[in-house]
N, C-alpha and C positions, 0 to 999 in steps of 0.2 A: 504492501500498501504506498501511495505517496506522502512523503511530509510537507509538512504545508511551508509556505513562504513563514508566516507568522511563528511557526512553532521552528523554523530554523535559524530565525531573526533574533528571537528570545532567548537560543542559546547561544548565541554566536555573541550577542552581547552579555551574559552571562560571563561565558571565557574571558571577553576582553574586559570586562570591569574584573576579573580575580587575575589575568594576568597584569595588566594596570597597578592593581595595588601592591602583586608582586615587584614590579617593576618601582613603583616609588620605595616599598621599605628599601631597593637595592640605594637607590640614589639619596635615603640616608644616610646608609652606611655610609656611602663615597663622602658624603659631607662631614661624618664625623673623622674620618680617614685624612681628609682636608685640613680640621682643625687637630685631631694628633699631629700629623707630619708638620705643620706648621709649630706645636711647642715642644717638640722633638728637636726642629731646626734653631726657635730661642732659647733650647734649655740647651747646645748644642751636644746633644745628645747622640746623634745618629749615626756615630763612628763606635759608641759601647760594645757593638754584637760584632764581631769580626770575621765569621763565617755565615756563610749562606746554607741554611739546612732547614728546607721548606718544611720536610714533616717532623724531623728532628726537633728541630728549633722551636714545636710551640711549647714544650716542657721549660720552665725556666730553672736555673739553678734550685735545690731544694736542700743541701746543707752545705754546710760551710765550708767544706771541700772544694766544692763546685764553683761555689763562689771566688774562691782564691781562686782556682783555674780562670774562672774568666775572667776575672782583674789582671792575671799573667798576661793571659792572652792580648790583652787590651794595654799592658805596659809596652809593648811589644812596635809601637805605631809610636809614627809620628807626635799626633795631638798629644795623647799621653808624656812623650819626651821633651818636646819644648813647653808644650803650655800647662799638663796638666800632672808635672811630676813630684809624686808625693802623696798623689790623691789615696782619702781613706778608702775601706773596701763601703762604711756611709753611704759616701758623697759618689764612689761608681755606680753603689745600688738605686741611687737616682735618676742616674742620665740610663742607667742600663735597663727599666723600668717604662721609659719612655716609648724608646727605640722596641723594647719586645712587645709594648703594647699596639705599637704600629704595626709592626711587622704581623702581629696576631689579626688585629684588623681585616689588614689585605687576607689573610687565610678565611677569615670569617666571612668575606663580603665570596670569595671565588666559590666556597661551598652555598652561601646565600644566593649566588646565581645558579651555580651548575643543578643542585639537586631539584629545584621548580623548574627550572628549564626541561630534565628528563620526565619528570612527573606530566607537566602540560601535553609535553609530545606524546609518549606514551600512551597516553589518553585522549591524545589525538583532538588535542584543545587547541594548538597552534595554528593559525591559517596557514597556508600554503606560503602566500607572499609573506608573511614575518619571520619563516625560518630562519632563512640566511640572515635577516637582520638580527635578532637572535645569535644566530653564531658570530657574527661578526661583533658584537657584544662582547661574546665567551673569549676569540682571540686577541680583542683589547688588552681585555685583564688581565690575558694571559702574559702579553707583550710590558706589561705595566711592571708587574714582577718582575721580570726579568728585568727592566730598566731601573728600578729600586734598588737591585745591586749593585746594578754598572753603575750607578751612580756612587752608592756604598765604596766601590771599591776602590775608586778613583782620588779619597781619600784617606786609602791604609799605605801606602807607598809614595815616597818624597811629598809629601802633602801634608796640611795639620788641619786641611776641610777637605770638603765634595768640591768636584768643579763645577762652576757657573754654570755652565751647559748645560750638563746633565740635571742639575736640580733642576733648572728652567724646564728642561726637560719633562722631569718627572711629573712636574705640578700642572703642565702644559696638558698632559694625555691624562693626568685623572681629571681637570675638567672637561676636557673632552668625554671621557665615557660617560661621564655627568650627563654635561648636555646631551651626549647620543642615544642617553636609555629614558631621559625626563623626554626628549624628542619624541620617542617609540610611543611610551605612555601616553602623552598632551595628542599624540598621534589617534591613538587606539580609545580614547574619547573622544574626539571629533570628528574621526571620519564617516561617512557614510555605513549601514549594516550591511550595504546589498553587494559587497567585495572591498577589494583592496584601497586604500586612502586613493582618494582622484592628485595623480600630479599637474593641476594646475600650476599657473603664477599668476597667485594675485595683486595689484595693484602694488601693493607696499613688501612683495616676499622677497624682491630685489633688494630695496634697502634696509631690512631687516636681518638676511642673512650677510649682507655686507659689516652690516655693525657687528653681527657676531663674531664675524671675522676678521676684524678691528682689535674686538672684545680678546679674541685667542691671542694675536700677537701682544695685546697690553699685560694678559697674563706672564706670559713667556716673558715680558720685559721686567715683569714684576718677579718673574725667579729669579733672572740676570743679578736684581737690586739685592735680592738675600742672600745668593751664593759669594758677593763680592761683600757686604756689609755694606753697601753703598748708602743707606739710608743713616750710619750713624757718620755721616759727613753733611756738611754745607744743611747745617738743619735750621734755613731761613726760609720765608716763604711771603712774600710772592717773588723776590729777591731772589737768584741763587750766587752766592757768589759776589756778593753789593752789584747783580745784575741780572737785566733780562737774561739776557745769550752771555754767558761767563766764557771768559775767556780758558783755553787750554782743552775746548775740545777736541782736538784736532791733534793732540801732542805724540801719538804714538805713529810707528810705520811697520809697517803699511797701513793708512787711514784706515780698514776698515775695521781693525782690532778694538779701535776708540768703542764701536758700537756692543764689544761684550767683555771690553776688561779694563776699561778706562773706566774710574766711579765717577767720574764728573759725565762723562756722558750721558753714561749708564742710565745716572740717576734724571741727568736731563731729558732724554728722550722717553722717559718712563711717565715726566713730570707733562712732558708736551703731549702724548699720546692721551693723557687722563682729559687733558683741555679737546683734543678732538673729538673723541667718544662724548662727553657731555654735547657737545657743540651739534654734533649729528644726531642725537637723539633730539637735541630739542629741534633742530629741523623738521625729524622725522614726524615729531608730534604735532607742530602747524602744521605740516602739510595733512596729517589726516582729522586733525581737527576743524578745515577748512572745509574738509568735503563731507560733503552731509550722508555720502549713502556710505562711509564709516563709522558710524557713530558707536559699532560694537566694538570698534577696536582702538577709543579714543580713551577708554579706561587704562589698558594696558601700555600703552604708548606713552601716558603722563605715568604709571608704575615704573616703567623703563629709566625717564628721566628722576624720577623721585630717589629712585636706587642708588644711582647713578652719582649725583650727587651727596647722600651718604656716604656714599665709597670716597670718594674724594674729598668728602669733610674729614672723613676716617684717616686718609691717607697723611693730610695735611697733619692734623693732629698727633700720627702717630711720628712723622716728620720731626716736628717743633718738639717734641717729647724725647729725641734721643731715641726711641723705639721703645717705650715702654713693652714689657709684655702683653698685658692685657690687652691695650689697645691696638698692638702689632697682630694677638691672634684675632681679634675682634677683623680685625680692616680684611686679613688671610681670609679667614672663614665666611665674611659679608658677600665676596666675588659671585658666590655662589646663589646666592638672593638676585645679586645680579644677573647672574646669566640663568636661573630659572627665568625670572620675568622677559628676559630676549628671547626666549627660546619657547615663552608662550606666546609670545608677539608673533615673531616668525612663523610657528606651525599656523595660528591662526589665519594671518594673512598668506598664506600657503594654500594653506583649504580652502580659501574665500568663504568664510565662516561669515564674517561680514554681521550684517545684523538678522542675518538666519541661524545664527550659530546656533544648536539646539542645545539643552542644558546638559550640563557630564561630570560626575565624580572627578 
């Protein structure tokens, strides 16, 4: 007997709702991972575990002897020998627990993504068009684990910290994965039930996509700032080193190195990109506001502007305060809110939801 479309649509709606909730949960875990990663960096804890043990590493030291063994391994790297020489076991435990928590969260995220994926797939609840996208998310997560160790390994020999290039890559990929999964979840919330999502191009989808890409660049630049501790220098605003355009932006040769290794240039371009992001978001919001047929997009466009202003304010306060722990952590964590607002606008614009968008969780 043929199954009615109504029943099929009802079942598909239930499946999409369940998958959406699962993806939201994974996104929350990634958000926690980004915040804990920021705390790990700010407490300079990232090199406290000198080995990569994806399975065995889930068990922390359980005895004094095991703690001493871990501390002895840490004593062999340059960070201990040049910066933390004489560190007590209690001090070592403090930085160890931050790094261990960061790695544990990574493992939890992997399990929280993989097991439900297998369950949904085995029960036939994943639509065919969605399957490669979910596999892509899993592959990105695996890459992130490898890049995390690649980053840590850069600080174990000949350096007292990790490479700013690798740190920026690690942070940017984490935010990319979160945006990717959140976009899938919002897509499932807003797409029509009678097939895969429409792949149309709304009037504002190009601008929203460009804004997202610019945010990705800014996140990478923020990773460079963090990796070079550039926020601890030039702690004035709006002027930088007493000028709108400071001297010394191009001291290094070849010139391209300044964009990645010159502390002054790295901080300056992070500032400029923040201004550009805000101006682009305001421009987009004005365009949306002037278009009577885009009334449903107005709240999201205004939200993007609002969260960008909050993020920029947090960045300025963090700079002026010489990177206090709490403010710096808020600044890194709030980027997820900015990302979420931009993803929401992009998905709505891309799917032409406009004033006829249906309500979805």
